[in-house]
Backbone as a chain_set.jsonl record, in Angstrom:
{"seq": "MRGRPRKNKELKIGRAGRNAIEREDIARDSIRWDRRKHTIEKFRGR", "coords": {"N": [[114.111, 75.809, 142.915], [114.463, 77.921, 141.167], [115.257, 76.921, 138.765], [113.085, 75.958, 137.258], [110.654, 76.634, 134.902], [107.592, 78.287, 135.415], [104.208, 78.239, 134.651], [101.464, 78.891, 135.887], [101.293, 76.116, 136.926], [100.537, 75.012, 139.241], [97.8, 74.989, 139.477], [97.062, 73.015, 137.702], [98.397, 70.727, 138.414], [97.974, 68.153, 140.803], [98.009, 67.225, 144.322], [99.793, 65.108, 144.58], [101.558, 65.421, 142.368], [102.646, 67.864, 143.052], [104.081, 67.164, 145.31], [105.925, 65.435, 144.213], [107.416, 67.283, 142.706], [108.397, 68.797, 144.783], [110.051, 66.889, 145.974], [111.902, 66.569, 144.008], [113.181, 69.092, 143.932], [114.337, 69.04, 146.475], [116.109, 66.93, 146.206], [117.761, 68.034, 144.218], [118.843, 70.171, 145.631], [120.276, 68.863, 147.614], [122.202, 67.618, 146.127], [123.517, 69.819, 145.081], [124.557, 70.882, 147.432], [126.296, 68.839, 148.237], [128.167, 68.954, 146.106], [129.215, 71.513, 146.654], [130.358, 71.091, 149.121], [132.341, 69.237, 148.411], [133.995, 70.828, 146.826], [134.823, 72.703, 148.684], [136.312, 71.072, 150.39], [138.338, 70.311, 148.629], [139.691, 72.766, 148.3], [140.463, 73.182, 150.862], [142.229, 71.132, 151.248], [144.619, 71.819, 150.092]], "CA": [[112.931, 76.618, 142.569], [114.723, 78.832, 140.118], [115.504, 76.231, 137.454], [111.915, 75.406, 136.6], [109.678, 77.627, 134.502], [106.25, 78.091, 135.986], [103.089, 78.91, 134.121], [100.519, 78.413, 136.896], [101.108, 74.663, 136.917], [99.96, 74.638, 140.503], [96.361, 74.744, 139.29], [96.838, 71.802, 136.995], [98.982, 69.547, 139.162], [97.36, 67.799, 142.078], [98.929, 67.193, 145.464], [100.85, 64.145, 144.288], [102.484, 66.063, 141.405], [103.468, 68.852, 143.75], [105.008, 66.417, 146.203], [107.006, 64.941, 143.362], [108.249, 68.487, 142.455], [109.153, 69.111, 146.082], [111.142, 65.911, 146.219], [112.935, 66.859, 142.964], [113.863, 70.249, 144.406], [115.165, 68.668, 147.672], [117.247, 66.165, 145.69], [118.652, 68.938, 143.548], [119.554, 70.972, 146.67], [121.263, 68.042, 148.331], [123.321, 67.383, 145.129], [124.245, 71.055, 145.025], [125.368, 71.019, 148.703], [127.382, 67.829, 148.117], [129.188, 69.52, 145.255], [129.905, 72.603, 147.391], [131.195, 70.474, 150.187], [133.526, 68.664, 147.741], [134.903, 71.957, 146.365], [135.449, 73.264, 149.9], [137.309, 70.054, 150.865], [139.45, 70.416, 147.707], [140.511, 73.934, 148.578], [141.064, 73.025, 152.21], [143.295, 70.092, 151.204], [145.859, 72.429, 149.563]], "C": [[113.223, 77.489, 141.365], [114.741, 78.188, 138.726], [114.298, 75.812, 136.669], [111.0, 76.59, 136.183], [108.311, 77.286, 134.905], [105.173, 78.912, 135.264], [101.874, 78.241, 134.84], [100.238, 76.9, 136.74], [100.47, 74.206, 138.146], [98.481, 74.297, 140.392], [96.139, 73.456, 138.597], [97.302, 70.547, 137.751], [98.245, 69.322, 140.459], [98.425, 67.726, 143.181], [100.079, 66.223, 145.216], [101.904, 64.725, 143.398], [103.338, 67.123, 142.16], [104.468, 68.259, 144.656], [106.183, 65.96, 145.364], [107.94, 66.154, 143.047], [109.078, 68.856, 143.624], [110.328, 68.214, 146.211], [112.264, 66.206, 145.235], [113.788, 68.009, 143.455], [114.791, 69.86, 145.581], [116.356, 67.843, 147.168], [118.262, 67.05, 145.005], [119.533, 69.729, 144.58], [120.62, 70.121, 147.304], [122.443, 67.863, 147.391], [124.155, 68.631, 145.152], [125.127, 71.26, 146.274], [126.527, 70.037, 148.736], [128.498, 68.4, 147.296], [129.971, 70.628, 145.964], [130.813, 72.094, 148.438], [132.508, 69.946, 149.54], [134.516, 69.756, 147.363], [135.635, 72.542, 147.573], [136.56, 72.314, 150.378], [138.526, 70.191, 149.923], [140.34, 71.588, 148.117], [141.123, 73.813, 149.949], [142.246, 72.105, 152.196], [144.626, 70.716, 150.778], [146.64, 73.185, 150.694]], "O": [[112.307, 77.779, 140.595], [114.336, 78.761, 137.714], [114.43, 75.356, 135.533], [110.632, 77.425, 137.009], [107.877, 76.142, 134.772], [105.225, 80.142, 135.267], [101.369, 77.195, 134.433], [99.114, 76.481, 136.464], [99.892, 73.119, 138.167], [97.971, 73.437, 141.11], [95.121, 72.81, 138.845], [96.677, 69.487, 137.713], [97.926, 70.291, 141.147], [99.576, 68.115, 142.986], [101.215, 66.495, 145.603], [103.088, 64.523, 143.667], [104.542, 67.256, 141.944], [105.584, 68.762, 144.783], [107.331, 66.096, 145.786], [109.159, 66.008, 143.132], [110.261, 69.179, 143.521], [111.444, 68.643, 146.504], [113.441, 66.106, 145.582], [115.015, 67.92, 143.404], [115.927, 70.331, 145.642], [117.479, 68.025, 147.638], [119.468, 66.868, 145.169], [120.739, 69.91, 144.413], [121.742, 70.58, 147.517], [123.589, 67.951, 147.832], [125.38, 68.547, 145.232], [126.26, 71.734, 146.191], [127.615, 70.366, 149.21], [129.657, 68.356, 147.709], [131.198, 70.688, 145.896], [131.917, 72.603, 148.629], [133.607, 70.174, 150.044], [135.723, 69.616, 147.56], [136.831, 72.834, 147.537], [137.647, 72.771, 150.732], [139.657, 70.185, 150.409], [141.554, 71.449, 148.265], [142.227, 74.313, 150.168], [143.165, 72.243, 153.004], [145.678, 70.16, 151.095], [147.7, 73.756, 150.436]]}, "num_chains": 1, "name": "protein.A"}
């Protein structure tokens, strides 16, 4: 949610566009969590 600049795009984008944005955010979050998990595993391995 933080990475995207918003100038009331909600009014211009329909439901499909908003769903696409939601999916993008979810994908980004999952990637972030994967990275965090990997770093935690790295530190735990030492």
